[in-house]
Backbone as a ProteinNet text record, in pm:
[ID]
protein_1_A
[PRIMARY]
XXXXXXXXXXXXXXXXXXXXXXXXXXXXXXXXXXXXXXXXXXXXXXXXXXXXXXXXXXXXXXXXXXXXXXXXXXXXXXXXXXXXXXXXXX
[TERTIARY]
11865.8	11881.9	11781.6	11754.6	11658	11520.9	11487.2	11356.7	11347.3	11455.4	11458	11445.8	11518.3	11510	11369	11306.8	11169.2	11074	11091.1	11007	11031	11156.1	11187.8	11119	11118.1	11049.7	10899.7	10844.2	10701.3	10671	10758.6	10740.5	10746.7	10840.7	10850.8	10722.5	10668.6	10544.2	10430	10422.5	10317.1	10333	10455.8	10481.1	10439.8	10472.5	10435.4	10285	10209.9	10063.9	9996.5	10073.4	10018.3	9976.9	9854.1	9805.4	9900.5	9961.6	10052.5	10175.6	10223.6	10341.2	10303.3	10188.3	10141.8	10128.3	10067.3	10046.9	10180.4	10271.4	10404.1	10473.9	10473.2	10540.1	10474.8	10343	10271.2	10311.3	10310.1	10344.5	10492.6	10578.3	10721.8	10743.8	10675.5	10689.2	10636.8	10524.4	10469.7	10565.3	10624.9	10720.6	10841.5	10893.6	11012.9	10986.6	10861.6	10828.8	10757.9	10745.3	10677	10773	10737.7	10825	10854.9	10751.5	10768.7	10865.3	10848.1	10937.1	11078.5	11089.7	11222.7	11295.6	11223.8	11284.9	11333.6	11251.2	11290.5	11413.9	11414.7	11530.8	11656.9	11645.6	11761	11815.2	11725.7	11769.1	11836.7	11781	11835.8	11976.8	12002.9	12134.9	12245.7	12214.1	12315.8	12328.9	12263.4	12266.8	12326	12377.4	12423.6	12301.7	12311.6	12198.3	12159.5	12248.2	12220.1	12168.7	12165.8	12120.9	11970.2	11927.3	11785.1	11705.3	11761.2	11691.4	11672	11774.9	11764.9	11653.2	11652.4	11551.3	11410.1	11394.1	11262.8	11220.6	11315.6	11286	11253.6	11328.3	11303.9	11163.4	11124.7	10990.6	10883.9	10903.6	10809.1	10804.9	10920.4	10929.9	10853.8	10881.5	10820.9	10672.4	10626.8	10485.3	10402.9	10469.8	10397.4	10301	10175.1	10076.4	10120.5	10187.8	10234.7	10339.2	10429.4	10531.5	10469.5	10371.2	10304.5	10243.8	10172.9	10112.1	10218.5	10321	10429.3	10495.6	10528.7	10597.9	10508.2	10378.2	10285	10276.2	10257	10243.8	10375	10486.8	10616.9	10626.9	10584.4	10586.6	10495.6	10378.7	10285.9	10347.6	10412.2	10476.4	10589.3	10666.9	10776	10721.5	10607.6	10545.4	10507.2	10445.9	10404.8	10527.5	10630.8	10752	10820.9	10811.5	10866.1	10794	10661.5	10583.7	10624.7	10644.7	10688.1	10825.5	10915.3	11049.9	11043.8	10957.3	10943.7	10899.3	10806.5	10759.4	10871.7	10948.2	11060.1	11166.7	11188.8	11292.6	11254.5	11129.1	11086.9	11156.6
11036.2	10892.8	10843.1	10924.2	10885	10861.2	10943.5	10930.4	10796	10757.1	10629.9	10513.4	10521.4	10414.8	10405.4	10518.4	10519.4	10454.8	10488.3	10428.8	10278.2	10235.2	10091.8	10019.5	10081.2	10021.8	10013.1	10117.2	10115.8	10004.3	9989.7	9884.8	9747	9727.7	9599.6	9568.5	9669.2	9650.4	9613.6	9683.4	9655.2	9514.4	9475.8	9341.3	9236.6	9258.2	9161.9	9153.8	9251.8	9249.9	9180.5	9144.9	9073.6	8933.9	8890.1	8759.1	8643.3	8637.3	8528	8529.3	8647.8	8659.9	8621.8	8669.2	8634.1	8483.2	8420.2	8275.1	8201.9	8249.3	8188.4	8195	8310.8	8327.3	8240.7	8228.5	8143.3	7997	7951.4	7811.5	7784	7881.1	7864.3	7838.3	7912.7	7892.7	7755.5	7714.2	7582.5	7471.5	7485.1	7385.3	7379	7495.1	7499.2	7440	7443.9	7397.1	7261.6	7199	7070.2	6958.3	6886.2	6780.9	6672.6	6628.4	6521.2	6563.5	6682.6	6730.7	6753.1	6801.9	6821.2	6688.6	6585.9	6453.1	6400.5	6417.2	6370.6	6446.9	6580.4	6661.6	6616.9	6590.8	6547.9	6413.9	6319.4	6189.7	6207.1	6294.8	6315.9	6375.1	6461.7	6525.1	6423.3	6312.3	6212.7	6102.3	6119.3	6016.4	6071.1	5981.7	6017.9	6049.4	6154.7	6195.3	6088.3	5996.4	5892.9	5764.4	5757.8	5634.3	5617.5	5493.9	5463.5	5522.7	5513.6	5567.4	5719	5787.7	5932.5	5965	5893.6	5919.6	5893	5790.2	5761.1	5869.6	5914.9	6022.8	6153.1	6178.8	6299.3	6296.9	6181.5	6166.4	6190.3	6133.3	6152.4	6299.2	6362.7	6503.4	6591.9	6573.3	6658.2	6629.6	6511	6478.9	6504.6	6546.9	6582.5	6697	6688.9	6791.8	6935	6952.2	7086.2	7135.9	7046.5	7084.5	7110.1	7029.9	7050.4	7190.7	7226.6	7359.7	7468.4	7447.8	7545.7	7571.1	7465.3	7481	7547.9	7517.2	7581.7	7731.2	7765.5	7906.1	7980.3	7912.9	7974	8014.9	7927.3	7959.2	8077.9	8081.5	8192.8	8323.4	8318.9	8437.5	8484.7	8391.3	8426.8	8498.1	8453.4	8520.4	8663.5	8681.7	8815.4	8905.7	8854.6	8934.1	8962.8	8868.6	8891.3	9004.6	9010.7	9120	9253.7	9256	9379.1	9420.1	9323.1	9352.5	9411.8	9356	9408.4	9554	9587.1	9725.5	9816.7	9771.2	9851.3	9871.2	9768.5	9775.3	9865.7	9906.3	9990.6	10124.3
10050.5	10074.5	10178	10279.8	10381.8	10320.7	10221.9	10156.4	10082	10017	9944.3	10042	10153.3	10254.1	10310.7	10334.3	10385.4	10283.8	10156.4	10050.9	10042	10058.6	10055.7	10171.2	10288.3	10403.7	10378.9	10316.8	10283.2	10183	10083.2	9982.7	10047.6	10138.9	10209.2	10284.5	10352.1	10425.7	10330.7	10219.5	10121	10062.7	10034.1	9980.4	10083.2	10208.7	10313.4	10335	10285.8	10296.6	10177.4	10076.1	9960.1	10005.7	9970.6	10018	9991.1	9873.4	9841	9932.1	9963.3	10050.3	10193.9	10239.3	10374	10388.9	10288.7	10295.1	10289.5	10205.7	10198.3	10334.6	10396.2	10525.5	10632.9	10626.6	10722.5	10704.3	10579.8	10552.4	10580	10551.7	10578.8	10727.2	10810.8	10954.8	10996.6	10937.8	10969.6	10927.8	10809.6	10760.4	10853.1	10890.9	10976.8	11114.9	11160.1	11294.4	11296.3	11180.8	11173.6	11214.6	11319.9	11372.8	11270.3	11201.6	11103.3	10992.8	10939.6	10834.1	10886.8	11007.9	11067	11085.1	11126.1	11141.3	11007.2	10904.6	10771	10723.9	10740	10699.5	10772.1	10899.6	10979.2	10928.4	10901.9	10848.7	10712.9	10629.7	10495.8	10501.7	10598.7	10611.6	10629.6	10692.4	10725.1	10620.5	10506.7	10402.5	10273.3	10193.4	10059.8	9973.6	9895	9810.1	9707.4	9682.6	9583.1	9644.9	9775.9	9840.5	9825.9	9826	9811.9	9928.5	10047.9	10165.1	10152.9	10104.9	10085.9	9987.1	9876.5	9772.8	9824.1	9904.7	9963.4	10061.9	10142.6	10237.7	10164.3	10059	9980.2	9919.5	9869.5	9811.7	9918.9	10036.8	10147	10188.2	10191.6	10231.2	10132.4	10003.9	9902	9880.1	9918.7	9900.8	10027.6	10133.7	10256.1	10221.9	10264	10227.7	10258.7	10368	10403.5	10302.9	10261.7	10163.9	10026.6	9989	9860.2	9856.5	9962.4	9969	9971.8	10051.2	10063.7	9928.3	9857.4	9729.2	9624.9	9628	9535.2	9564.2	9690.5	9729.2	9703.5	9723.4	9696.9	9549.6	9459.7	9316.8	9284.9	9346.9	9326.3	9376.2	9490.4	9545.9	9454.8	9401.6	9310.6	9187.4	9136.8	9021.1	9055.5	9172.1	9214.8	9230.7	9296.1	9315.1	9181.8	9089.3	8954.9	8884.7	8900.4	8842.3	8902	9032.5	9099.6	9048.5	9033.4	8983.3	8842.8	8758.2	8622.6	8623.7	8712	8722.8	8769.9	8868	8919.5	8811.8	8730.2	8627.1	8509.4	8501.3	8388.1	8386.4
[MASK]
++++++++++++++++++++++++++++++++++++++++++++++++++++++++++++++++++++++++++++++++++++++++++

């Protein structure tokens, strides 16, 4: 079992070294620490999802350049991880 855990740790390290994963983690941190996005998220939490103000804030949030990049890289990372999963499932 120790050998399997060691291999899992090695795999995690290798996955974290994949460019798409590195970029995703970098952008995730930027998104989480971006004041403008945090303010928008906070305002959205206090509104009904169907309200016009919520929808406008959501549009601004999702069209923010940082979020656009983050969501694109996230999709790319998911594809890479999906490929890895397929190999593991063989």
